[in-house]
N, CA, C and O atoms as CSV, one atom per row, in Angstrom:
chain,resi,resn,atom,element,x,y,z
A,1,MET,N,N,15.820,12.174,110.531
A,1,MET,CA,C,17.184,12.185,110.082
A,1,MET,C,C,18.095,12.834,111.115
A,1,MET,O,O,19.156,12.302,111.441
A,2,SER,N,N,17.676,13.980,111.621
A,2,SER,CA,C,18.544,14.710,112.543
A,2,SER,C,C,18.593,14.068,113.928
A,2,SER,O,O,19.592,14.210,114.634
A,3,ILE,N,N,17.546,13.374,114.325
A,3,ILE,CA,C,17.537,12.741,115.647
A,3,ILE,C,C,18.540,11.591,115.689
A,3,ILE,O,O,19.333,11.491,116.626
A,4,GLU,N,N,18.508,10.735,114.692
A,4,GLU,CA,C,19.369,9.552,114.700
A,4,GLU,C,C,20.579,9.702,113.781
A,4,GLU,O,O,21.361,8.764,113.624
A,5,GLU,N,N,20.732,10.867,113.179
A,5,GLU,CA,C,21.856,11.145,112.285
A,5,GLU,C,C,22.022,10.057,111.233
A,5,GLU,O,O,23.061,9.402,111.142
A,6,CYS,N,N,20.959,9.884,110.436
A,6,CYS,CA,C,20.982,8.877,109.381
A,6,CYS,C,C,20.531,9.529,108.071
A,6,CYS,O,O,20.132,10.693,108.053
A,7,SER,N,N,20.599,8.774,106.990
A,7,SER,CA,C,20.201,9.290,105.684
A,7,SER,C,C,18.676,9.383,105.582
A,7,SER,O,O,17.950,8.815,106.399
A,8,LEU,N,N,18.212,10.099,104.578
A,8,LEU,CA,C,16.775,10.238,104.343
A,8,LEU,C,C,16.145,8.871,104.087
A,8,LEU,O,O,15.061,8.580,104.594
A,9,ARG,N,N,16.806,8.052,103.319
A,9,ARG,CA,C,16.280,6.719,103.005
A,9,ARG,C,C,16.151,5.862,104.272
A,9,ARG,O,O,15.137,5.193,104.468
A,10,THR,N,N,17.163,5.883,105.114
A,10,THR,CA,C,17.126,5.113,106.356
A,10,THR,C,C,16.036,5.636,107.280
A,10,THR,O,O,15.316,4.853,107.899
A,11,ALA,N,N,15.911,6.962,107.377
A,11,ALA,CA,C,14.870,7.564,108.220
A,11,ALA,C,C,13.481,7.176,107.713
A,11,ALA,O,O,12.596,6.860,108.508
A,12,SER,N,N,13.289,7.198,106.399
A,12,SER,CA,C,11.995,6.808,105.821
A,12,SER,C,C,11.678,5.349,106.126
A,12,SER,O,O,10.536,5.011,106.438
A,13,GLN,N,N,12.681,4.492,106.035
A,13,GLN,CA,C,12.466,3.072,106.322
A,13,GLN,C,C,12.112,2.859,107.788
A,13,GLN,O,O,11.248,2.045,108.113
A,14,LYS,N,N,12.784,3.594,108.673
A,14,LYS,CA,C,12.479,3.480,110.105
A,14,LYS,C,C,11.056,3.944,110.393
A,14,LYS,O,O,10.351,3.324,111.189
A,15,MET,N,N,10.627,5.035,109.747
A,15,MET,CA,C,9.253,5.526,109.937
A,15,MET,C,C,8.258,4.498,109.417
A,15,MET,O,O,7.219,4.264,110.034
A,16,SER,N,N,8.573,3.893,108.295
A,16,SER,CA,C,7.706,2.858,107.736
A,16,SER,C,C,7.601,1.664,108.690
A,16,SER,O,O,6.514,1.128,108.906
A,17,ASP,N,N,8.729,1.257,109.253
A,17,ASP,CA,C,8.738,0.154,110.221
A,17,ASP,C,C,7.907,0.502,111.454
A,17,ASP,O,O,7.194,-0.352,111.983
A,18,MET,N,N,7.995,1.753,111.913
A,18,MET,CA,C,7.213,2.186,113.080
A,18,MET,C,C,5.722,2.183,112.772
A,18,MET,O,O,4.913,1.808,113.621
A,19,ARG,N,N,5.351,2.606,111.548
A,19,ARG,CA,C,3.933,2.598,111.180
A,19,ARG,C,C,3.375,1.182,111.247
A,19,ARG,O,O,2.261,0.973,111.728
A,20,VAL,N,N,4.137,0.221,110.772
A,20,VAL,CA,C,3.699,-1.185,110.824
A,20,VAL,C,C,3.608,-1.636,112.279
A,20,VAL,O,O,2.625,-2.264,112.674
A,21,PHE,N,N,4.630,-1.320,113.078
A,21,PHE,CA,C,4.665,-1.715,114.485
A,21,PHE,C,C,3.454,-1.196,115.246
A,21,PHE,O,O,2.862,-1.923,116.044
A,22,PHE,N,N,3.077,0.080,114.999
A,22,PHE,CA,C,1.948,0.690,115.703
A,22,PHE,C,C,0.628,0.542,114.944
A,22,PHE,O,O,-0.384,1.135,115.318
A,23,LYS,N,N,0.652,-0.258,113.873
A,23,LYS,CA,C,-0.540,-0.508,113.048
A,23,LYS,C,C,-1.145,0.797,112.521
A,23,LYS,O,O,-2.360,0.991,112.551
A,24,LYS,N,N,-0.282,1.675,112.043
A,24,LYS,CA,C,-0.693,2.947,111.448
A,24,LYS,C,C,-0.219,2.973,110.000
A,24,LYS,O,O,0.576,3.830,109.615
A,25,THR,N,N,-0.708,2.037,109.207
A,25,THR,CA,C,-0.196,1.864,107.857
A,25,THR,C,C,-0.780,2.842,106.839
A,25,THR,O,O,-0.247,2.957,105.736
A,26,GLU,N,N,-1.854,3.544,107.175
A,26,GLU,CA,C,-2.399,4.531,106.248
A,26,GLU,C,C,-1.530,5.785,106.262
A,26,GLU,O,O,-1.023,6.179,107.312
A,27,LYS,N,N,-1.358,6.412,105.102
A,27,LYS,CA,C,-0.485,7.579,104.971
A,27,LYS,C,C,-0.885,8.718,105.912
A,27,LYS,O,O,-0.020,9.439,106.409
A,28,ARG,N,N,-2.174,8.883,106.157
A,28,ARG,CA,C,-2.635,10.011,106.978
A,28,ARG,C,C,-2.341,9.823,108.467
A,28,ARG,O,O,-2.420,10.779,109.239
A,29,CYS,N,N,-2.007,8.610,108.869
A,29,CYS,CA,C,-1.706,8.325,110.277
A,29,CYS,C,C,-0.278,8.747,110.595
A,29,CYS,O,O,0.668,8.351,109.914
A,30,LYS,N,N,-0.140,9.540,111.621
A,30,LYS,CA,C,1.167,10.061,112.014
A,30,LYS,C,C,1.705,9.334,113.238
A,30,LYS,O,O,0.948,8.823,114.063
A,31,ILE,N,N,3.019,9.300,113.334
A,31,ILE,CA,C,3.689,8.747,114.506
A,31,ILE,C,C,3.912,9.898,115.481
A,31,ILE,O,O,4.443,10.940,115.095
A,32,THR,N,N,3.517,9.724,116.724
A,32,THR,CA,C,3.680,10.780,117.725
A,32,THR,C,C,5.081,10.704,118.354
A,32,THR,O,O,5.778,9.698,118.221
A,33,PHE,N,N,5.474,11.773,119.032
A,33,PHE,CA,C,6.749,11.783,119.731
A,33,PHE,C,C,6.788,10.690,120.790
A,33,PHE,O,O,7.818,10.045,120.987
A,34,LYS,N,N,5.669,10.483,121.468
A,34,LYS,CA,C,5.610,9.456,122.504
A,34,LYS,C,C,5.813,8.071,121.896
A,34,LYS,O,O,6.538,7.250,122.459
A,35,GLU,N,N,5.183,7.804,120.756
A,35,GLU,CA,C,5.353,6.520,120.081
A,35,GLU,C,C,6.794,6.349,119.595
A,35,GLU,O,O,7.375,5.268,119.703
A,36,TYR,N,N,7.357,7.430,119.062
A,36,TYR,CA,C,8.746,7.380,118.599
A,36,TYR,C,C,9.679,7.050,119.762
A,36,TYR,O,O,10.580,6.222,119.631
A,37,ALA,N,N,9.455,7.703,120.890
A,37,ALA,CA,C,10.280,7.458,122.078
A,37,ALA,C,C,10.133,6.007,122.540
A,37,ALA,O,O,11.121,5.365,122.898
A,38,THR,N,N,8.925,5.499,122.533
A,38,THR,CA,C,8.677,4.113,122.931
A,38,THR,C,C,9.401,3.152,122.004
A,38,THR,O,O,10.065,2.223,122.463
A,39,TYR,N,N,9.277,3.370,120.709
A,39,TYR,CA,C,9.859,2.470,119.710
A,39,TYR,C,C,11.389,2.475,119.755
A,39,TYR,O,O,12.018,1.420,119.671
A,40,THR,N,N,11.984,3.661,119.887
A,40,THR,CA,C,13.444,3.771,119.827
A,40,THR,C,C,14.125,3.593,121.176
A,40,THR,O,O,15.316,3.287,121.240
A,41,GLY,N,N,13.368,3.785,122.256
A,41,GLY,CA,C,13.965,3.701,123.581
A,41,GLY,C,C,14.641,4.996,124.010
A,41,GLY,O,O,15.318,5.038,125.037
A,42,ILE,N,N,14.456,6.056,123.221
A,42,ILE,CA,C,15.014,7.363,123.565
A,42,ILE,C,C,14.038,8.044,124.516
A,42,ILE,O,O,12.851,8.126,124.203
A,43,PRO,N,N,14.497,8.537,125.668
A,43,PRO,CA,C,13.586,9.226,126.591
A,43,PRO,C,C,12.928,10.438,125.915
A,43,PRO,O,O,13.576,11.178,125.176
A,44,LEU,N,N,11.654,10.621,126.178
A,44,LEU,CA,C,10.880,11.705,125.578
A,44,LEU,C,C,11.523,13.068,125.827
A,44,LEU,O,O,11.474,13.943,124.962
A,45,GLU,N,N,12.118,13.252,126.989
A,45,GLU,CA,C,12.760,14.531,127.324
A,45,GLU,C,C,13.902,14.854,126.366
A,45,GLU,O,O,14.145,16.022,126.062
A,46,GLU,N,N,14.598,13.838,125.894
A,46,GLU,CA,C,15.706,14.057,124.970
A,46,GLU,C,C,15.229,14.414,123.570
A,46,GLU,O,O,16.000,14.951,122.775
A,47,LEU,N,N,13.973,14.124,123.257
A,47,LEU,CA,C,13.423,14.436,121.940
A,47,LEU,C,C,12.851,15.851,121.857
A,47,LEU,O,O,12.624,16.359,120.760
A,48,GLU,N,N,12.618,16.486,122.992
A,48,GLU,CA,C,12.003,17.817,123.019
A,48,GLU,C,C,12.701,18.851,122.127
A,48,GLU,O,O,12.008,19.624,121.466
A,49,PRO,N,N,14.032,18.902,122.076
A,49,PRO,CA,C,14.674,19.905,121.215
A,49,PRO,C,C,14.347,19.732,119.724
A,49,PRO,O,O,14.526,20.670,118.948
A,50,PHE,N,N,13.878,18.562,119.318
A,50,PHE,CA,C,13.563,18.304,117.915
A,50,PHE,C,C,12.109,18.601,117.564
A,50,PHE,O,O,11.735,18.552,116.392
A,51,ARG,N,N,11.297,18.903,118.549
A,51,ARG,CA,C,9.873,19.168,118.326
A,51,ARG,C,C,9.698,20.514,117.623
A,51,ARG,O,O,10.322,21.507,117.997
A,52,LEU,N,N,8.839,20.533,116.599
A,52,LEU,CA,C,8.547,21.771,115.883
A,52,LEU,C,C,7.482,22.551,116.632
A,52,LEU,O,O,6.630,21.957,117.292
A,53,PRO,N,N,7.519,23.876,116.538
A,53,PRO,CA,C,6.474,24.673,117.195
A,53,PRO,C,C,5.097,24.356,116.607
A,53,PRO,O,O,5.004,23.984,115.438
A,54,PRO,N,N,4.029,24.496,117.394
A,54,PRO,CA,C,2.686,24.123,116.926
A,54,PRO,C,C,2.223,24.894,115.697
A,54,PRO,O,O,1.402,24.384,114.935
A,55,ASN,N,N,2.720,26.100,115.484
A,55,ASN,CA,C,2.274,26.904,114.341
A,55,ASN,C,C,3.235,26.810,113.151
A,55,ASN,O,O,3.167,27.643,112.247
A,56,TYR,N,N,4.118,25.822,113.132
A,56,TYR,CA,C,5.092,25.638,112.058
A,56,TYR,C,C,4.382,25.256,110.773
A,56,TYR,O,O,3.521,24.376,110.773
A,57,LYS,N,N,4.741,25.914,109.679
A,57,LYS,CA,C,4.156,25.611,108.366
A,57,LYS,C,C,5.205,24.922,107.504
A,57,LYS,O,O,6.320,25.423,107.357
A,58,PHE,N,N,4.847,23.772,106.935
A,58,PHE,CA,C,5.751,23.046,106.067
A,58,PHE,C,C,5.824,23.755,104.716
A,58,PHE,O,O,4.832,24.323,104.259
A,59,ALA,N,N,6.983,23.724,104.083
A,59,ALA,CA,C,7.130,24.298,102.742
A,59,ALA,C,C,6.354,23.429,101.751
A,59,ALA,O,O,6.374,22.200,101.829
A,60,SER,N,N,5.680,24.085,100.831
A,60,SER,CA,C,4.912,23.303,99.842
A,60,SER,C,C,5.482,23.398,98.470
A,60,SER,O,O,4.949,22.798,97.537
């Protein structure tokens, strides 16, 4: 959402489209930053500020 400044619904649809494109249709399969950059055409360097730290814990 914050990378492309779109709604949650639009972001979810884009992620779903990327999963199909990269043949990662199972829920446990994640899209990597490199794959996201490839799919969107955004240089990987420009995505770095959006990367979460490796020890980040999601709220449950």
